[in-house]
Structure formats: C-alpha cells, structure tokens
ROSE-219805 format. One record per residue (C-alpha): residue in three letters; residue number from 1; chain; x, z, y. Coordinates in steps of 0.25 Angstrom, whole numbers, plus 2048, in hexadecimal, padded with zeros to 3 digits. Layout:
r type:ALA, seq:NUM, mol:A, east:X, up:Z, north:Y
...
This chain:
r type:MET, seq:1, mol:A, east:858, up:823, north:7DF
r type:ARG, seq:2, mol:A, east:865, up:821, north:7E7
r type:HIS, seq:3, mol:A, east:85F, up:826, north:7F5
r type:LEU, seq:4, mol:A, east:854, up:82F, north:7F1
r type:ARG, seq:5, mol:A, east:856, up:83D, north:7EC
r type:LEU, seq:6, mol:A, east:84C, up:841, north:7E2
r type:GLU, seq:7, mol:A, east:847, up:850, north:7E0
r type:ARG, seq:8, mol:A, east:83D, up:84C, north:7D6
r type:PRO, seq:9, mol:A, east:838, up:83F, north:7CE
r type:LEU, seq:10, mol:A, east:834, up:833, north:7D7
r type:VAL, seq:11, mol:A, east:82A, up:829, north:7D1
r type:PHE, seq:12, mol:A, east:82A, up:81B, north:7D7
r type:PHE, seq:13, mol:A, east:81D, up:814, north:7D3
r type:ASP, seq:14, mol:A, east:815, up:808, north:7D6
r type:LEU, seq:15, mol:A, east:807, up:804, north:7D2
r type:GLU, seq:16, mol:A, east:800, up:7F6, north:7D0
r type:THR, seq:17, mol:A, east:7F1, up:7F8, north:7D2
r type:THR, seq:18, mol:A, east:7E3, up:7F2, north:7D1
r type:GLY, seq:19, mol:A, east:7E2, up:7F2, north:7E1
r type:VAL, seq:20, mol:A, east:7E6, up:7FA, north:7ED
r type:ASP, seq:21, mol:A, east:7DD, up:805, north:7EE
r type:PRO, seq:22, mol:A, east:7E3, up:812, north:7E8
r type:ALA, seq:23, mol:A, east:7D6, up:819, north:7E7
r type:ARG, seq:24, mol:A, east:7D0, up:80E, north:7DE
r type:ASP, seq:25, mol:A, east:7DA, up:805, north:7D8
r type:ARG, seq:26, mol:A, east:7E2, up:806, north:7CB
r type:ILE, seq:27, mol:A, east:7F0, up:805, north:7C6
r type:VAL, seq:28, mol:A, east:7F4, up:7F9, north:7BE
r type:GLU, seq:29, mol:A, east:803, up:7FB, north:7BD
r type:ILE, seq:30, mol:A, east:80C, up:807, north:7C0
r type:ALA, seq:31, mol:A, east:81B, up:808, north:7C1
r type:LEU, seq:32, mol:A, east:823, up:815, north:7C2
r type:LEU, seq:33, mol:A, east:831, up:818, north:7C4
r type:ARG, seq:34, mol:A, east:834, up:827, north:7C3
r type:LEU, seq:35, mol:A, east:842, up:82C, north:7C9
r type:GLU, seq:36, mol:A, east:847, up:839, north:7C5
r type:PRO, seq:37, mol:A, east:850, up:842, north:7CE
r type:ASP, seq:38, mol:A, east:85B, up:840, north:7C4
r type:GLY, seq:39, mol:A, east:85B, up:831, north:7C5
r type:SER, seq:40, mol:A, east:854, up:82E, north:7B9
r type:ARG, seq:41, mol:A, east:847, up:825, north:7B9
r type:VAL, seq:42, mol:A, east:83C, up:820, north:7B1
r type:SER, seq:43, mol:A, east:833, up:814, north:7B4
r type:ARG, seq:44, mol:A, east:825, up:810, north:7AF
r type:THR, seq:45, mol:A, east:81C, up:803, north:7B1
r type:ARG, seq:46, mol:A, east:80F, up:800, north:7AB
r type:ARG, seq:47, mol:A, east:802, up:7F9, north:7AD
r type:ILE, seq:48, mol:A, east:7F5, up:800, north:7AD
r type:ASN, seq:49, mol:A, east:7E7, up:7FB, north:7AA
r type:PRO, seq:50, mol:A, east:7DF, up:7FF, north:7B6
r type:GLU, seq:51, mol:A, east:7D2, up:7FE, north:7AE
r type:ARG, seq:52, mol:A, east:7CC, up:7F4, north:7B8
r type:PRO, seq:53, mol:A, east:7CE, up:7E6, north:7BC
r type:ILE, seq:54, mol:A, east:7DB, up:7E3, north:7C4
r type:PRO, seq:55, mol:A, east:7D6, up:7DB, north:7D1
r type:ALA, seq:56, mol:A, east:7DC, up:7CD, north:7D3
r type:GLU, seq:57, mol:A, east:7E2, up:7D1, north:7E0
r type:ALA, seq:58, mol:A, east:7EA, up:7DD, north:7D9
r type:THR, seq:59, mol:A, east:7EF, up:7D4, north:7CE
r type:ALA, seq:60, mol:A, east:7F4, up:7CA, north:7D9
r type:ILE, seq:61, mol:A, east:7FD, up:7D5, north:7DE
r type:HIS, seq:62, mol:A, east:803, up:7DC, north:7D2
r type:GLY, seq:63, mol:A, east:800, up:7D1, north:7C7
r type:ILE, seq:64, mol:A, east:7F9, up:7DA, north:7BD
r type:THR, seq:65, mol:A, east:7EC, up:7D5, north:7B7
r type:ASP, seq:66, mol:A, east:7E1, up:7DC, north:7AF
r type:GLU, seq:67, mol:A, east:7E8, up:7D5, north:7A2
r type:ASP, seq:68, mol:A, east:7F5, up:7DC, north:7A5
r type:VAL, seq:69, mol:A, east:7EF, up:7EA, north:7A5
r type:ARG, seq:70, mol:A, east:7E4, up:7E8, north:79A
r type:ASP, seq:71, mol:A, east:7EC, up:7EF, north:78F
r type:GLU, seq:72, mol:A, east:7F3, up:7F9, north:798
r type:PRO, seq:73, mol:A, east:7EE, up:808, north:799
r type:PRO, seq:74, mol:A, east:7E5, up:80D, north:7A4
r type:PHE, seq:75, mol:A, east:7EC, up:817, north:7AE
r type:ARG, seq:76, mol:A, east:7E5, up:823, north:7A7
r type:ARG, seq:77, mol:A, east:7EC, up:820, north:79A
r type:ILE, seq:78, mol:A, east:7FA, up:821, north:7A0
r type:ALA, seq:79, mol:A, east:7F7, up:82B, north:7AC
r type:ARG, seq:80, mol:A, east:7FD, up:837, north:7A4
r type:GLY, seq:81, mol:A, east:80A, up:830, north:7A1
r type:LEU, seq:82, mol:A, east:80C, up:82B, north:7AF
r type:PHE, seq:83, mol:A, east:808, up:838, north:7B5
r type:GLU, seq:84, mol:A, east:814, up:83F, north:7AD
r type:LEU, seq:85, mol:A, east:81D, up:834, north:7B2
r type:LEU, seq:86, mol:A, east:819, up:838, north:7C0
r type:GLU, seq:87, mol:A, east:81A, up:847, north:7BE
r type:GLY, seq:88, mol:A, east:822, up:84E, north:7C9
r type:ALA, seq:89, mol:A, east:826, up:842, north:7D0
r type:ASP, seq:90, mol:A, east:825, up:83D, north:7DE
r type:PHE, seq:91, mol:A, east:820, up:82E, north:7E1
r type:ALA, seq:92, mol:A, east:827, up:822, north:7E8
r type:GLY, seq:93, mol:A, east:823, up:813, north:7EA
r type:PHE, seq:94, mol:A, east:81E, up:809, north:7F4
r type:ASN, seq:95, mol:A, east:811, up:80C, north:7FA
r type:VAL, seq:96, mol:A, east:80E, up:817, north:7F0
r type:ARG, seq:97, mol:A, east:809, up:821, north:7F9
r type:ARG, seq:98, mol:A, east:7FD, up:819, north:7FE
r type:PHE, seq:99, mol:A, east:7FA, up:811, north:7F2
r type:ASP, seq:100, mol:A, east:801, up:813, north:7E4
r type:LEU, seq:101, mol:A, east:801, up:822, north:7E5
r type:PRO, seq:102, mol:A, east:7F2, up:825, north:7E9
r type:LEU, seq:103, mol:A, east:7EE, up:81B, north:7DE
r type:LEU, seq:104, mol:A, east:7F7, up:821, north:7D3
r type:ASP, seq:105, mol:A, east:7F2, up:82F, north:7D7
r type:ARG, seq:106, mol:A, east:7E4, up:82A, north:7D6
r type:GLU, seq:107, mol:A, east:7E6, up:824, north:7C8
r type:PHE, seq:108, mol:A, east:7EC, up:831, north:7C3
r type:ARG, seq:109, mol:A, east:7E1, up:839, north:7C9
r type:ASP, seq:110, mol:A, east:7D7, up:830, north:7C2
r type:CYS, seq:111, mol:A, east:7DE, up:835, north:7B5
r type:GLY, seq:112, mol:A, east:7DE, up:843, north:7B8
r type:CYS, seq:113, mol:A, east:7ED, up:844, north:7BD
r type:GLU, seq:114, mol:A, east:7F1, up:849, north:7CA
r type:LEU, seq:115, mol:A, east:7FE, up:844, north:7D0
r type:GLY, seq:116, mol:A, east:7FE, up:84F, north:7DA
r type:LEU, seq:117, mol:A, east:803, up:846, north:7E6
r type:GLU, seq:118, mol:A, east:804, up:852, north:7EF
r type:ARG, seq:119, mol:A, east:810, up:856, north:7E7
r type:ARG, seq:120, mol:A, east:817, up:849, north:7E7
r type:ARG, seq:121, mol:A, east:820, up:842, north:7F1
r type:VAL, seq:122, mol:A, east:81E, up:833, north:7F4
r type:VAL, seq:123, mol:A, east:829, up:829, north:7F8
r type:ASP, seq:124, mol:A, east:822, up:81C, north:7FD
r type:ALA, seq:125, mol:A, east:82C, up:811, north:800
r type:MET, seq:126, mol:A, east:821, up:809, north:807
r type:THR, seq:127, mol:A, east:820, up:815, north:812
r type:LEU, seq:128, mol:A, east:82F, up:815, north:813
r type:PHE, seq:129, mol:A, east:82F, up:806, north:815
r type:HIS, seq:130, mol:A, east:824, up:806, north:820
r type:ARG, seq:131, mol:A, east:82B, up:811, north:827
r type:LYS, seq:132, mol:A, east:839, up:80C, north:827
r type:GLU, seq:133, mol:A, east:836, up:7FD, north:829
r type:PRO, seq:134, mol:A, east:82B, up:7FC, north:834
r type:ARG, seq:135, mol:A, east:823, up:7EF, north:833
r type:ASN, seq:136, mol:A, east:825, up:7EB, north:842
r type:LEU, seq:137, mol:A, east:82C, up:7DF, north:849
r type:SER, seq:138, mol:A, east:839, up:7E6, north:848
r type:ALA, seq:139, mol:A, east:838, up:7E8, north:839
r type:ALA, seq:140, mol:A, east:834, up:7D9, north:838
r type:VAL, seq:141, mol:A, east:840, up:7D4, north:840
r type:ARG, seq:142, mol:A, east:849, up:7DD, north:837
r type:PHE, seq:143, mol:A, east:843, up:7D8, north:82A
r type:TYR, seq:144, mol:A, east:842, up:7C9, north:82D
r type:LEU, seq:145, mol:A, east:84D, up:7C7, north:838
r type:GLY, seq:146, mol:A, east:857, up:7D1, north:833
r type:ARG, seq:147, mol:A, east:85A, up:7D7, north:840
r type:GLU, seq:148, mol:A, east:855, up:7E2, north:84A
r type:HIS, seq:149, mol:A, east:84A, up:7DF, north:854
r type:GLU, seq:150, mol:A, east:851, up:7E0, north:861
r type:GLY, seq:151, mol:A, east:848, up:7E2, north:86D
r type:ALA, seq:152, mol:A, east:83C, up:7E7, north:864
r type:HIS, seq:153, mol:A, east:82F, up:7E9, north:86C
r type:GLY, seq:154, mol:A, east:834, up:7DF, north:877
r type:ALA, seq:155, mol:A, east:82A, up:7D4, north:878
r type:GLU, seq:156, mol:A, east:834, up:7C9, north:877
r type:ALA, seq:157, mol:A, east:83C, up:7CF, north:86D
r type:ASP, seq:158, mol:A, east:830, up:7D2, north:864
r type:LEU, seq:159, mol:A, east:82A, up:7C4, north:865
r type:LEU, seq:160, mol:A, east:837, up:7BD, north:862
r type:ALA, seq:161, mol:A, east:839, up:7C6, north:856
r type:ALA, seq:162, mol:A, east:82B, up:7C3, north:851
r type:PHE, seq:163, mol:A, east:82E, up:7B4, north:852
r type:GLU, seq:164, mol:A, east:83B, up:7B6, north:84A
r type:VAL, seq:165, mol:A, east:834, up:7BF, north:840
r type:LEU, seq:166, mol:A, east:829, up:7B4, north:83D
r type:GLU, seq:167, mol:A, east:833, up:7A9, north:83C
r type:ALA, seq:168, mol:A, east:83B, up:7B2, north:832
r type:GLN, seq:169, mol:A, east:82E, up:7B5, north:82A
r type:LEU, seq:170, mol:A, east:82A, up:7A6, north:829
r type:GLU, seq:171, mol:A, east:838, up:7A4, north:823
r type:CYS, seq:172, mol:A, east:837, up:7B0, north:81A
r type:TYR, seq:173, mol:A, east:829, up:7AD, north:814
r type:PRO, seq:174, mol:A, east:827, up:79E, north:810
r type:ASP, seq:175, mol:A, east:819, up:7A1, north:80C
r type:LEU, seq:176, mol:A, east:815, up:7A4, north:81A
r type:PRO, seq:177, mol:A, east:80C, up:79A, north:821
r type:ARG, seq:178, mol:A, east:814, up:791, north:82B
r type:SER, seq:179, mol:A, east:809, up:790, north:835
r type:VAL, seq:180, mol:A, east:803, up:799, north:840
r type:GLU, seq:181, mol:A, east:7F5, up:797, north:83A
r type:GLY, seq:182, mol:A, east:7FA, up:79B, north:82C
r type:LEU, seq:183, mol:A, east:802, up:7A7, north:831
r type:ASP, seq:184, mol:A, east:7F6, up:7AC, north:839
r type:ALA, seq:185, mol:A, east:7ED, up:7AB, north:82C
r type:TRP, seq:186, mol:A, east:7F8, up:7B1, north:823
r type:THR, seq:187, mol:A, east:7FA, up:7BD, north:82D
r type:ARG, seq:188, mol:A, east:7EB, up:7BF, north:831
r type:PRO, seq:189, mol:A, east:7E3, up:7CA, north:82B
r type:SER, seq:190, mol:A, east:7D7, up:7C6, north:822
r type:SER, seq:191, mol:A, east:7CB, up:7C1, north:82A
r type:ASP, seq:192, mol:A, east:7C3, up:7CE, north:828
r type:ALA, seq:193, mol:A, east:7CF, up:7D7, north:82D
r type:VAL, seq:194, mol:A, east:7CB, up:7E0, north:838
r type:ASP, seq:195, mol:A, east:7DA, up:7E3, north:83C
r type:GLU, seq:196, mol:A, east:7E6, up:7DB, north:83F
r type:SER, seq:197, mol:A, east:7ED, up:7DF, north:833
r type:GLY, seq:198, mol:A, east:7E1, up:7DE, north:829
r type:LYS, seq:199, mol:A, east:7E1, up:7ED, north:825
r type:PHE, seq:200, mol:A, east:7D2, up:7ED, north:826
r type:VAL, seq:201, mol:A, east:7C8, up:7E2, north:823
r type:ARG, seq:202, mol:A, east:7B9, up:7E1, north:825
r type:ARG, seq:203, mol:A, east:7B0, up:7E2, north:819
r type:ARG, seq:204, mol:A, east:7A1, up:7E2, north:81A
r type:ASP, seq:205, mol:A, east:7A1, up:7E7, north:828
r type:GLU, seq:206, mol:A, east:7AB, up:7F2, north:825
r type:VAL, seq:207, mol:A, east:7BA, up:7F3, north:828
r type:VAL, seq:208, mol:A, east:7C1, up:7F6, north:81B
r type:PHE, seq:209, mol:A, east:7D0, up:7F8, north:817
r type:ALA, seq:210, mol:A, east:7D7, up:7EC, north:812
r type:PHE, seq:211, mol:A, east:7E3, up:7F4, north:80D
r type:GLY, seq:212, mol:A, east:7E8, up:801, north:807
r type:LYS, seq:213, mol:A, east:7E1, up:80A, north:7FE
r type:HIS, seq:214, mol:A, east:7D3, up:809, north:805
r type:GLN, seq:215, mol:A, east:7D4, up:7F9, north:804
r type:GLY, seq:216, mol:A, east:7C5, up:7F4, north:805
r type:ARG, seq:217, mol:A, east:7BF, up:801, north:809
r type:PRO, seq:218, mol:A, east:7B8, up:802, north:817
r type:VAL, seq:219, mol:A, east:7C0, up:80A, north:822
r type:SER, seq:220, mol:A, east:7B4, up:812, north:825
r type:GLN, seq:221, mol:A, east:7B3, up:817, north:817
r type:VAL, seq:222, mol:A, east:7C2, up:81B, north:816
r type:ALA, seq:223, mol:A, east:7C0, up:822, north:823
r type:ARG, seq:224, mol:A, east:7B6, up:82B, north:81C
r type:GLU, seq:225, mol:A, east:7BE, up:82D, north:80F
r type:ASP, seq:226, mol:A, east:7CC, up:82C, north:812
r type:ARG, seq:227, mol:A, east:7CF, up:82F, north:821
r type:GLY, seq:228, mol:A, east:7DD, up:833, north:81F
r type:TYR, seq:229, mol:A, east:7E0, up:824, north:81A
r type:LEU, seq:230, mol:A, east:7DB, up:81F, north:828
r type:GLU, seq:231, mol:A, east:7E2, up:829, north:82F
r type:TRP, seq:232, mol:A, east:7EF, up:825, north:828
r type:ILE, seq:233, mol:A, east:7ED, up:817, north:82D
r type:VAL, seq:234, mol:A, east:7EB, up:81B, north:83B
r type:GLY, seq:235, mol:A, east:7F8, up:823, north:83B
r type:SER, seq:236, mol:A, east:800, up:818, north:833
r type:ASP, seq:237, mol:A, east:806, up:80B, north:837
r type:PHE, seq:238, mol:A, east:7FA, up:802, north:837
r type:PRO, seq:239, mol:A, east:7F6, up:7F8, north:841
r type:GLU, seq:240, mol:A, east:7EE, up:7FD, north:84D
r type:ASP, seq:241, mol:A, east:7E2, up:7F5, north:84A
r type:ALA, seq:242, mol:A, east:7E1, up:7FA, north:83C
r type:LYS, seq:243, mol:A, east:7E3, up:808, north:841
r type:ARG, seq:244, mol:A, east:7D7, up:806, north:84B
r type:ILE, seq:245, mol:A, east:7CE, up:802, north:840
r type:VAL, seq:246, mol:A, east:7D2, up:80F, north:838
r type:ARG, seq:247, mol:A, east:7D0, up:818, north:845
r type:GLN, seq:248, mol:A, east:7C2, up:812, north:847
r type:ALA, seq:249, mol:A, east:7BE, up:816, north:839
r type:LEU, seq:250, mol:A, east:7C4, up:824, north:83A
r type:ALA, seq:251, mol:A, east:7BC, up:826, north:847
r type:GLU, seq:252, mol:A, east:7AF, up:822, north:841
r type:PRO, seq:253, mol:A, east:7A6, up:82E, north:83E
r type:PRO, seq:254, mol:A, east:7A4, up:830, north:82F
r type:ARG, seq:255, mol:A, east:797, up:82B, north:829
r type:LYS, seq:256, mol:A, east:78D, up:835, north:825
r type:SER, seq:257, mol:A, east:789, up:834, north:816
r type:PRO, seq:258, mol:A, east:77B, up:830, north:814
r type:ALA, seq:259, mol:A, east:772, up:83C, north:811
C-alpha cells in the first residue's frame, strides 16, 4: 500500500452470509487479499455451502442462491487452508470489526480453530469513514452542494441549507418520490418502530432490535446476556430516543430464574 507501512501481513476480507447475526448466520462467500510487508500479495475468493437454506432476503442482497452453493464445500472442509492464509496477519475491511470478524471467528471456533483476535490488529475503514465524515447538515451541504456550510447552527442558515440539500437530493436520485406524502412514507420508520430512526420495533409486546448482530432479539434479553453491547450503544453516535430505550433496559433489575 502506498500510504500504509506494514510491519506484518495485513488481510483485507469480506463475507457474504445467510443473514446479519454473527452468532448464528453462516458464510456463503469469502474474499481475501493478503498483503505482505515486502509488497507481494495473494488473493482468494470462493463460495461456501452454509449447509442450510439461504433466506430470500439474503439472496436479494448478494445474489447467491442455494443452487449456486449446492456443490461447494462447507466451511469445515476449507477451514484449515483459510486459517493458514490468515496466519500471523492483522485484519482490514469495511464493517469487519462489528460483523465480518465476529462471524468469521465463530465459524473457525466451530471447527476447533482459534484466530486469537486479542493478538490481531484491526483496521476498519467504516469506523474511519464515520469518524472523519460526520453525518450532519454540514456534511450533507459539503456532499450535495459542494461547499462549506457557512453559518452552521444559525437557524436561518440551517433551514436554507436543508432546503437546498433536499433540492439537490431530488435532483440526484430520480427514484425518490416527488410528493410530500411519498417522501414522508419513504423516510418514515416501519409502523411498529418504537423510535424515530427505526432501530427498535415492537414484536408481541416486546421491544426488539431491528439492526445489528442482535436483530430480532428482545432488548431485555440482550441486557441480561450482552450488557456490553448496550453500553456501547449508549456511548456511541446513536439517536437519543434509541439510547433512551437502551438505558431503560439497562436500568431494569435482572429477572430471577425460576426455581
């Protein structure tokens, strides 16, 4: 790499999977690019039979069907070769820290292999992107209008910027609705959302995750089993109403197991 000094190998990787839960879903395709400190590189891409049906919603995203992987090996048959390719390397990719890496680590552990993540460094381009490019009105003005947002946080300047950004978005994306009613429906969270951004939804009188590794699981259950994840949400760049839901779950006393 031209702008990154390597002291040991760095492996960029990406996964296509059966879903979005690192604790339960399986890999259907993996791509790796191993960079050596001397500048040499090796790449591998192959599909994997997850030994379970690929949900239609997953196929709609990555285009891989059950038929596409029917004759491919399961992960356990290629685990040793992949493990050797990753030996002694650090990791890099986009959103690998929160999703791809935990899922890959679990797949290896299921095969009796330990990646030893505590010894690996991780470079996540998504984290760099979010920290260097804030998702606020000033960033939208810069992206859509090609200029700096002069007078940011002044009411008049902000409303005029929002007006111009919306105009630019409608010009940029011809598939967006052209009516207020249509845009309202397009941007509104689902009817069962319990926060404005739709991070959480109500299912059978319980508030459940609508995103991330705990998608579909009740917040109260995650508060008992993975409090660290909820504490991470509270300390991260999430909307305040979503954080409020998480704080309430963290404040609830743990349920006693039945005798």
